[in-house]
TIVO-2410 file (N, C-alpha, C; in nm, 3 decimals):
# residues 142
REC num residu      c1      c2      c3 atome chaine
REC   1      M   0.358  -1.021  -3.211     N      A
REC   1      M   0.379  -0.951  -3.085    CA      A
REC   1      M   0.261  -0.856  -3.063     C      A
REC   2      I   0.224  -0.841  -2.938     N      A
REC   2      I   0.114  -0.752  -2.901    CA      A
REC   2      I   0.164  -0.609  -2.908     C      A
REC   3      P   0.090  -0.520  -2.977     N      A
REC   3      P   0.130  -0.379  -2.980    CA      A
REC   3      P   0.133  -0.321  -2.838     C      A
REC   4      V   0.234  -0.241  -2.811     N      A
REC   4      V   0.255  -0.186  -2.677    CA      A
REC   4      V   0.133  -0.110  -2.627     C      A
REC   5      Q   0.066  -0.037  -2.713     N      A
REC   5      Q  -0.048   0.044  -2.670    CA      A
REC   5      Q  -0.167  -0.041  -2.625     C      A
REC   6      H  -0.163  -0.172  -2.649     N      A
REC   6      H  -0.274  -0.259  -2.610    CA      A
REC   6      H  -0.249  -0.330  -2.477     C      A
REC   7      I  -0.129  -0.318  -2.422     N      A
REC   7      I  -0.098  -0.389  -2.298    CA      A
REC   7      I  -0.175  -0.330  -2.180     C      A
REC   8      H  -0.176  -0.197  -2.169     N      A
REC   8      H  -0.248  -0.133  -2.057    CA      A
REC   8      H  -0.395  -0.175  -2.053     C      A
REC   9      P  -0.469  -0.164  -2.162     N      A
REC   9      P  -0.611  -0.205  -2.154    CA      A
REC   9      P  -0.628  -0.352  -2.117     C      A
REC  10      M  -0.536  -0.436  -2.162     N      A
REC  10      M  -0.547  -0.578  -2.128    CA      A
REC  10      M  -0.524  -0.601  -1.979     C      A
REC  11      L  -0.428  -0.530  -1.923     N      A
REC  11      L  -0.398  -0.547  -1.780    CA      A
REC  11      L  -0.509  -0.490  -1.692     C      A
REC  12      V  -0.561  -0.376  -1.729     N      A
REC  12      V  -0.657  -0.307  -1.643    CA      A
REC  12      V  -0.801  -0.347  -1.675     C      A
REC  13      H  -0.841  -0.329  -1.797     N      A
REC  13      H  -0.982  -0.345  -1.832    CA      A
REC  13      H  -1.027  -0.489  -1.835     C      A
REC  14      D  -0.941  -0.581  -1.876     N      A
REC  14      D  -0.980  -0.721  -1.876    CA      A
REC  14      D  -1.005  -0.769  -1.733     C      A
REC  15      L  -0.920  -0.726  -1.641     N      A
REC  15      L  -0.939  -0.764  -1.501    CA      A
REC  15      L  -1.071  -0.708  -1.448     C      A
REC  16      I  -1.101  -0.584  -1.484     N      A
REC  16      I  -1.227  -0.523  -1.442    CA      A
REC  16      I  -1.345  -0.603  -1.498     C      A
REC  17      A  -1.336  -0.642  -1.623     N      A
REC  17      A  -1.444  -0.718  -1.685    CA      A
REC  17      A  -1.462  -0.854  -1.619     C      A
REC  18      V  -1.351  -0.918  -1.584     N      A
REC  18      V  -1.359  -1.049  -1.521    CA      A
REC  18      V  -1.416  -1.040  -1.380     C      A
REC  19      L  -1.374  -0.937  -1.306     N      A
REC  19      L  -1.415  -0.927  -1.166    CA      A
REC  19      L  -1.541  -0.845  -1.144     C      A
REC  20      R  -1.593  -0.782  -1.248     N      A
REC  20      R  -1.708  -0.695  -1.232    CA      A
REC  20      R  -1.825  -0.769  -1.168     C      A
REC  21      G  -1.873  -0.714  -1.061     N      A
REC  21      G  -1.987  -0.773  -0.995    CA      A
REC  21      G  -1.954  -0.893  -0.907     C      A
REC  22      R  -1.827  -0.930  -0.899     N      A
REC  22      R  -1.790  -1.045  -0.817    CA      A
REC  22      R  -1.784  -1.006  -0.671     C      A
REC  23      D  -1.809  -1.101  -0.588     N      A
REC  23      D  -1.805  -1.080  -0.444    CA      A
REC  23      D  -1.660  -1.072  -0.398     C      A
REC  24      I  -1.624  -0.961  -0.331     N      A
REC  24      I  -1.487  -0.946  -0.283    CA      A
REC  24      I  -1.473  -0.989  -0.138     C      A
REC  25      G  -1.578  -1.041  -0.080     N      A
REC  25      G  -1.574  -1.082   0.059    CA      A
REC  25      G  -1.589  -1.231   0.071     C      A
REC  26      G  -1.587  -1.276   0.194     N      A
REC  26      G  -1.606  -1.417   0.222    CA      A
REC  26      G  -1.496  -1.503   0.166     C      A
REC  27      R  -1.529  -1.628   0.144     N      A
REC  27      R  -1.430  -1.724   0.096    CA      A
REC  27      R  -1.446  -1.754  -0.052     C      A
REC  28      S  -1.504  -1.660  -0.124     N      A
REC  28      S  -1.510  -1.676  -0.269    CA      A
REC  28      S  -1.369  -1.665  -0.325     C      A
REC  29      Y  -1.352  -1.698  -0.452     N      A
REC  29      Y  -1.220  -1.689  -0.514    CA      A
REC  29      Y  -1.167  -1.546  -0.505     C      A
REC  30      T  -1.248  -1.450  -0.546     N      A
REC  30      T  -1.201  -1.311  -0.543    CA      A
REC  30      T  -1.186  -1.261  -0.400     C      A
REC  31      G  -1.270  -1.310  -0.308     N      A
REC  31      G  -1.256  -1.273  -0.168    CA      A
REC  31      G  -1.125  -1.324  -0.109     C      A
REC  32      T  -1.088  -1.446  -0.147     N      A
REC  32      T  -0.962  -1.503  -0.100    CA      A
REC  32      T  -0.843  -1.427  -0.157     C      A
REC  33      V  -0.846  -1.399  -0.287     N      A
REC  33      V  -0.737  -1.324  -0.350    CA      A
REC  33      V  -0.727  -1.185  -0.288     C      A
REC  34      S  -0.841  -1.120  -0.270     N      A
REC  34      S  -0.843  -0.986  -0.211    CA      A
REC  34      S  -0.787  -0.988  -0.069     C      A
REC  35      T  -0.820  -1.089   0.008     N      A
REC  35      T  -0.769  -1.100   0.145    CA      A
REC  35      T  -0.619  -1.125   0.145     C      A
REC  36      I  -0.572  -1.212   0.058     N      A
REC  36      I  -0.428  -1.238   0.049    CA      A
REC  36      I  -0.354  -1.111   0.012     C      A
REC  37      L  -0.407  -1.035  -0.082     N      A
REC  37      L  -0.343  -0.908  -0.120    CA      A
REC  37      L  -0.343  -0.808  -0.005     C      A
REC  38      A  -0.451  -0.805   0.072     N      A
REC  38      A  -0.457  -0.715   0.188    CA      A
REC  38      A  -0.353  -0.754   0.293     C      A
REC  39      V  -0.337  -0.884   0.316     N      A
REC  39      V  -0.237  -0.932   0.412    CA      A
REC  39      V  -0.097  -0.900   0.363     C      A
REC  40      L  -0.070  -0.925   0.235     N      A
REC  40      L   0.062  -0.892   0.180    CA      A
REC  40      L   0.090  -0.742   0.188     C      A
REC  41      A  -0.012  -0.661   0.163     N      A
REC  41      A   0.004  -0.515   0.173    CA      A
REC  41      A   0.034  -0.475   0.317     C      A
REC  42      G  -0.036  -0.536   0.412     N      A
REC  42      G  -0.012  -0.506   0.553    CA      A
REC  42      G   0.129  -0.544   0.596     C      A
REC  43      L   0.171  -0.664   0.559     N      A
REC  43      L   0.307  -0.709   0.593    CA      A
REC  43      L   0.412  -0.621   0.526     C      A
REC  44      S   0.390  -0.587   0.400     N      A
REC  44      S   0.485  -0.501   0.328    CA      A
REC  44      S   0.493  -0.363   0.391     C      A
REC  45      A   0.379  -0.308   0.431     N      A
REC  45      A   0.378  -0.175   0.492    CA      A
REC  45      A   0.453  -0.175   0.624     C      A
REC  46      V   0.434  -0.278   0.705     N      A
REC  46      V   0.505  -0.286   0.833    CA      A
REC  46      V   0.655  -0.303   0.809     C      A
REC  47      A   0.692  -0.390   0.716     N      A
REC  47      A   0.834  -0.410   0.684    CA      A
REC  47      A   0.897  -0.281   0.630     C      A
REC  48      A   0.825  -0.212   0.543     N      A
REC  48      A   0.877  -0.086   0.488    CA      A
REC  48      A   0.896   0.017   0.599     C      A
REC  49      F   0.805   0.022   0.694     N      A
REC  49      F   0.819   0.117   0.805    CA      A
REC  49      F   0.939   0.083   0.892     C      A
REC  50      V   0.956  -0.045   0.924     N      A
REC  50      V   1.069  -0.086   1.008    CA      A
REC  50      V   1.201  -0.052   0.940     C      A
REC  51      F   1.216  -0.092   0.813     N      A
REC  51      F   1.341  -0.065   0.744    CA      A
REC  51      F   1.358   0.083   0.710     C      A
REC  52      G   1.248   0.154   0.692     N      A
REC  52      G   1.256   0.298   0.671    CA      A
REC  52      G   1.305   0.369   0.796     C      A
REC  53      S   1.262   0.322   0.912     N      A
REC  53      S   1.310   0.380   1.038    CA      A
REC  53      S   1.460   0.357   1.054     C      A
REC  54      I   1.505   0.238   1.017     N      A
REC  54      I   1.648   0.208   1.023    CA      A
REC  54      I   1.724   0.299   0.927     C      A
REC  55      A   1.672   0.316   0.805     N      A
REC  55      A   1.738   0.402   0.706    CA      A
REC  55      A   1.745   0.546   0.755     C      A
REC  56      L   1.639   0.593   0.819     N      A
REC  56      L   1.640   0.730   0.872    CA      A
REC  56      L   1.742   0.744   0.984     C      A
REC  57      D   1.752   0.642   1.070     N      A
REC  57      D   1.853   0.646   1.177    CA      A
REC  57      D   1.994   0.655   1.119     C      A
REC  58      V   2.021   0.579   1.014     N      A
REC  58      V   2.152   0.583   0.948    CA      A
REC  58      V   2.177   0.722   0.892     C      A
REC  59      A   2.077   0.780   0.826     N      A
REC  59      A   2.092   0.913   0.768    CA      A
REC  59      A   2.116   1.018   0.876     C      A
REC  60      E   2.042   1.007   0.987     N      A
REC  60      E   2.057   1.104   1.095    CA      A
REC  60      E   2.192   1.090   1.165     C      A
REC  61      Q   2.245   0.968   1.173     N      A
REC  61      Q   2.378   0.949   1.230    CA      A
REC  61      Q   2.485   1.013   1.142     C      A
REC  62      G   2.454   1.024   1.013     N      A
REC  62      G   2.545   1.089   0.920    CA      A
REC  62      G   2.526   1.240   0.915     C      A
REC  63      G   2.440   1.295   1.000     N      A
REC  63      G   2.421   1.439   1.007    CA      A
REC  63      G   2.300   1.492   0.932     C      A
REC  64      F   2.222   1.406   0.871     N      A
REC  64      F   2.104   1.450   0.795    CA      A
REC  64      F   1.989   1.483   0.889     C      A
REC  65      H   1.918   1.590   0.857     N      A
REC  65      H   1.792   1.621   0.926    CA      A
REC  65      H   1.705   1.702   0.831     C      A
REC  66      S   1.577   1.668   0.827     N      A
REC  66      S   1.483   1.738   0.740    CA      A
REC  66      S   1.342   1.721   0.793     C      A
REC  67      D   1.264   1.827   0.779     N      A
REC  67      D   1.122   1.817   0.816    CA      A
REC  67      D   1.050   1.719   0.725     C      A
REC  68      I   1.095   1.709   0.600     N      A
REC  68      I   1.033   1.615   0.506    CA      A
REC  68      I   1.049   1.472   0.558     C      A
REC  69      A   1.166   1.442   0.615     N      A
REC  69      A   1.189   1.308   0.670    CA      A
REC  69      A   1.094   1.280   0.786     C      A
REC  70      E   1.072   1.380   0.869     N      A
REC  70      E   0.981   1.362   0.982    CA      A
REC  70      E   0.837   1.340   0.935     C      A
REC  71      I   0.797   1.416   0.833     N      A
REC  71      I   0.662   1.398   0.776    CA      A
REC  71      I   0.650   1.259   0.717     C      A
REC  72      H   0.752   1.218   0.640     N      A
REC  72      H   0.749   1.086   0.577    CA      A
REC  72      H   0.746   0.975   0.682     C      A
REC  73      E   0.822   0.992   0.788     N      A
REC  73      E   0.824   0.891   0.894    CA      A
REC  73      E   0.686   0.881   0.962     C      A
REC  74      S   0.625   0.995   0.990     N      A
REC  74      S   0.492   0.994   1.052    CA      A
REC  74      S   0.388   0.930   0.960     C      A
REC  75      L   0.391   0.969   0.833     N      A
REC  75      L   0.298   0.910   0.737    CA      A
REC  75      L   0.324   0.760   0.721     C      A
REC  76      G   0.452   0.721   0.722     N      A
REC  76      G   0.487   0.579   0.712    CA      A
REC  76      G   0.431   0.499   0.828     C      A
REC  77      G   0.438   0.555   0.947     N      A
REC  77      G   0.381   0.487   1.063    CA      A
REC  77      G   0.230   0.473   1.052     C      A
REC  78      M   0.165   0.581   1.009     N      A
REC  78      M   0.019   0.575   0.992    CA      A
REC  78      M  -0.019   0.474   0.883     C      A
REC  79      T   0.058   0.472   0.775     N      A
REC  79      T   0.031   0.379   0.665    CA      A
REC  79      T   0.048   0.236   0.712     C      A
REC  80      A   0.156   0.208   0.785     N      A
REC  80      A   0.181   0.072   0.835    CA      A
REC  80      A   0.069   0.027   0.927     C      A
REC  81      I   0.028   0.114   1.017     N      A
REC  81      I  -0.081   0.078   1.109    CA      A
REC  81      I  -0.211   0.056   1.033     C      A
REC  82      A  -0.244   0.148   0.943     N      A
REC  82      A  -0.369   0.137   0.868    CA      A
REC  82      A  -0.374   0.009   0.785     C      A
REC  83      F  -0.264  -0.022   0.716     N      A
REC  83      F  -0.263  -0.141   0.632    CA      A
REC  83      F  -0.262  -0.269   0.715     C      A
REC  84      A  -0.194  -0.268   0.830     N      A
REC  84      A  -0.194  -0.385   0.917    CA      A
REC  84      A  -0.333  -0.409   0.975     C      A
REC  85      V  -0.399  -0.302   1.018     N      A
REC  85      V  -0.535  -0.316   1.072    CA      A
REC  85      V  -0.630  -0.365   0.964     C      A
REC  86      W  -0.617  -0.309   0.843     N      A
REC  86      W  -0.705  -0.352   0.734    CA      A
REC  86      W  -0.680  -0.498   0.700     C      A
REC  87      A  -0.555  -0.542   0.706     N      A
REC  87      A  -0.524  -0.683   0.680    CA      A
REC  87      A  -0.592  -0.771   0.784     C      A
REC  88      L  -0.591  -0.728   0.909     N      A
REC  88      L  -0.658  -0.805   1.015    CA      A
REC  88      L  -0.809  -0.809   0.994     C      A
REC  89      V  -0.866  -0.695   0.958     N      A
REC  89      V  -1.011  -0.688   0.932    CA      A
REC  89      V  -1.048  -0.781   0.817     C      A
REC  90      R  -0.970  -0.773   0.708     N      A
REC  90      R  -1.000  -0.858   0.591    CA      A
REC  90      R  -0.982  -1.005   0.625     C      A
REC  91      T  -0.880  -1.038   0.704     N      A
REC  91      T  -0.857  -1.178   0.743    CA      A
REC  91      T  -0.972  -1.228   0.830     C      A
REC  92      L  -1.016  -1.147   0.924     N      A
REC  92      L  -1.129  -1.186   1.009    CA      A
REC  92      L  -1.255  -1.205   0.925     C      A
REC  93      A  -1.280  -1.115   0.832     N      A
REC  93      A  -1.398  -1.127   0.745    CA      A
REC  93      A  -1.389  -1.254   0.660     C      A
REC  94      W  -1.270  -1.284   0.611     N      A
REC  94      W  -1.251  -1.405   0.531    CA      A
REC  94      W  -1.273  -1.529   0.619     C      A
REC  95      W  -1.212  -1.528   0.737     N      A
REC  95      W  -1.220  -1.641   0.829    CA      A
REC  95      W  -1.365  -1.673   0.865     C      A
REC  96      R  -1.443  -1.568   0.889     N      A
REC  96      R  -1.583  -1.587   0.929    CA      A
REC  96      R  -1.677  -1.594   0.809     C      A
REC  97      D  -1.620  -1.588   0.689     N      A
REC  97      D  -1.696  -1.593   0.563    CA      A
REC  97      D  -1.801  -1.482   0.556     C      A
REC  98      L  -1.759  -1.362   0.599     N      A
REC  98      L  -1.847  -1.245   0.595    CA      A
REC  98      L  -1.839  -1.181   0.457     C      A
REC  99      R  -1.953  -1.143   0.405     N      A
REC  99      R  -1.959  -1.077   0.275    CA      A
REC  99      R  -2.024  -0.940   0.293     C      A
REC 100      P  -1.953  -0.835   0.253     N      A
REC 100      P  -2.009  -0.702   0.274    CA      A
REC 100      P  -2.137  -0.682   0.193     C      A
REC 101      A  -2.236  -0.621   0.256     N      A
REC 101      A  -2.362  -0.590   0.189    CA      A
REC 101      A  -2.407  -0.453   0.236     C      A
REC 102      G  -2.488  -0.388   0.157     N      A
REC 102      G  -2.540  -0.257   0.194    CA      A
REC 102      G  -2.429  -0.155   0.211     C      A
REC 103      V  -2.423  -0.093   0.329     N      A
REC 103      V  -2.322   0.008   0.358    CA      A
REC 103      V  -2.182  -0.054   0.353     C      A
REC 104      G  -2.169  -0.177   0.399     N      A
REC 104      G  -2.039  -0.246   0.398    CA      A
REC 104      G  -1.984  -0.263   0.258     C      A
REC 105      A  -2.072  -0.289   0.162     N      A
REC 105      A  -2.028  -0.306   0.024    CA      A
REC 105      A  -1.974  -0.176  -0.034     C      A
REC 106      V  -2.023  -0.064   0.017     N      A
REC 106      V  -1.972   0.067  -0.026    CA      A
REC 106      V  -1.849   0.104   0.055     C      A
REC 107      A  -1.846   0.065   0.182     N      A
REC 107      A  -1.736   0.103   0.271    CA      A
REC 107      A  -1.604   0.037   0.231     C      A
REC 108      V  -1.609  -0.088   0.188     N      A
REC 108      V  -1.485  -0.160   0.154    CA      A
REC 108      V  -1.405  -0.086   0.046     C      A
REC 109      P  -1.464  -0.054  -0.069     N      A
REC 109      P  -1.384   0.017  -0.169    CA      A
REC 109      P  -1.341   0.157  -0.123     C      A
REC 110      I  -1.424   0.223  -0.043     N      A
REC 110      I  -1.387   0.357   0.006    CA      A
REC 110      I  -1.264   0.346   0.098     C      A
REC 111      V  -1.263   0.249   0.187     N      A
REC 111      V  -1.148   0.229   0.276    CA      A
REC 111      V  -1.024   0.195   0.194     C      A
REC 112      E  -1.039   0.110   0.094     N      A
REC 112      E  -0.923   0.071   0.014    CA      A
REC 112      E  -0.871   0.186  -0.071     C      A
REC 113      I  -0.960   0.270  -0.122     N      A
REC 113      I  -0.916   0.389  -0.197    CA      A
REC 113      I  -0.847   0.487  -0.102     C      A
REC 114      A  -0.900   0.504   0.018     N      A
REC 114      A  -0.835   0.591   0.117    CA      A
REC 114      A  -0.696   0.539   0.151     C      A
REC 115      G  -0.682   0.408   0.163     N      A
REC 115      G  -0.550   0.349   0.187    CA      A
REC 115      G  -0.454   0.375   0.073     C      A
REC 116      A  -0.503   0.365  -0.049     N      A
REC 116      A  -0.418   0.393  -0.165    CA      A
REC 116      A  -0.374   0.539  -0.167     C      A
REC 117      I  -0.465   0.629  -0.132     N      A
REC 117      I  -0.430   0.772  -0.127    CA      A
REC 117      I  -0.325   0.798  -0.019     C      A
REC 118      L  -0.342   0.737   0.098     N      A
REC 118      L  -0.243   0.752   0.206    CA      A
REC 118      L  -0.107   0.699   0.160     C      A
REC 119      L  -0.106   0.587   0.092     N      A
REC 119      L   0.019   0.530   0.042    CA      A
REC 119      L   0.085   0.622  -0.061     C      A
REC 120      I   0.008   0.680  -0.149     N      A
REC 120      I   0.062   0.771  -0.251    CA      A
REC 120      I   0.123   0.895  -0.185     C      A
REC 121      I   0.055   0.950  -0.087     N      A
REC 121      I   0.108   1.068  -0.017    CA      A
REC 121      I   0.238   1.032   0.055     C      A
REC 122      T   0.240   0.917   0.121     N      A
REC 122      T   0.362   0.872   0.189    CA      A
REC 122      T   0.475   0.854   0.089     C      A
REC 123      A   0.446   0.792  -0.023     N      A
REC 123      A   0.548   0.770  -0.127    CA      A
REC 123      A   0.598   0.901  -0.185     C      A
REC 124      Y   0.511   0.999  -0.197     N      A
REC 124      Y   0.552   1.130  -0.249    CA      A
REC 124      Y   0.662   1.190  -0.162     C      A
REC 125      Y   0.641   1.188  -0.030     N      A
REC 125      Y   0.743   1.243   0.059    CA      A
REC 125      Y   0.870   1.157   0.058     C      A
REC 126      G   0.855   1.027   0.045     N      A
REC 126      G   0.972   0.940   0.032    CA      A
REC 126      G   1.050   0.970  -0.095     C      A
REC 127      G   0.978   0.998  -0.202     N      A
REC 127      G   1.043   1.036  -0.327    CA      A
REC 127      G   1.120   1.166  -0.313     C      A
REC 128      Q   1.065   1.261  -0.239     N      A
REC 128      Q   1.137   1.386  -0.215    CA      A
REC 128      Q   1.267   1.360  -0.140     C      A
REC 129      L   1.262   1.270  -0.044     N      A
REC 129      L   1.383   1.240   0.033    CA      A
REC 129      L   1.494   1.185  -0.057     C      A
REC 130      V   1.458   1.093  -0.144     N      A
REC 130      V   1.559   1.029  -0.229    CA      A
REC 130      V   1.596   1.115  -0.348     C      A
REC 131      F   1.497   1.159  -0.425     N      A
REC 131      F   1.526   1.225  -0.552    CA      A
REC 131      F   1.564   1.372  -0.536     C      A
REC 132      D   1.505   1.441  -0.438     N      A
REC 132      D   1.536   1.583  -0.421    CA      A
REC 132      D   1.650   1.606  -0.322     C      A
REC 133      L   1.653   1.528  -0.213     N      A
REC 133      L   1.752   1.550  -0.108    CA      A
REC 133      L   1.866   1.448  -0.110     C      A
REC 134      G   1.850   1.339  -0.184     N      A
REC 134      G   1.957   1.239  -0.196    CA      A
REC 134      G   1.987   1.162  -0.069     C      A
REC 135      V   1.889   1.145   0.017     N      A
REC 135      V   1.911   1.077   0.144    CA      A
REC 135      V   1.956   0.932   0.121     C      A
REC 136      N   2.067   0.896   0.181     N      A
REC 136      N   2.124   0.761   0.175    CA      A
REC 136      N   2.160   0.714   0.034     C      A
REC 137      V   2.165   0.804  -0.063     N      A
REC 137      V   2.206   0.762  -0.197    CA      A
REC 137      V   2.323   0.843  -0.251     C      A
REC 138      L   2.342   0.964  -0.205     N      A
REC 138      L   2.449   1.048  -0.259    CA      A
REC 138      L   2.587   0.993  -0.231     C      A
REC 139      H   2.608   0.940  -0.111     N      A
REC 139      H   2.741   0.889  -0.077    CA      A
REC 139      H   2.776   0.765  -0.159     C      A
REC 140      G   2.677   0.683  -0.190     N      A
REC 140      G   2.701   0.564  -0.272    CA      A
REC 140      G   2.734   0.598  -0.415     C      A
REC 141      A   2.681   0.711  -0.464     N      A
REC 141      A   2.705   0.751  -0.603    CA      A
REC 141      A   2.840   0.819  -0.620     C      A
REC 142      A   2.897   0.869  -0.512     N      A
REC 142      A   3.024   0.943  -0.520    CA      A
REC 142      A   3.142   0.853  -0.536     C      A
***
């Protein structure tokens, strides 16, 4: 059996070693995988926003109201739009077999890191709703 402490390096560092220096654009293997992941992220973000809005409506009908919920909803909308737009950009780049070079090669990872930061901030407020305020979970536990 693989020692537990070796799983993280295998998951993270081996992937980095395999993909290091590979083209993430165009119709290369990594470009295709990267585009598919961007599309899945965009679809997931939009679905999460839609169902999150429904969940907030249910909570508000039950008398819940919080500024944290409003912040989370606003961030969720921005996240859904940002990820959907990025999915479209990546799909268009893949379709046209465009490969980022120069400033574009630097811009792609910066945009993706910014998206990850936006997602983390959105998730933080969502975590506060569930874990600190018990939105839509307290009644089920009772």
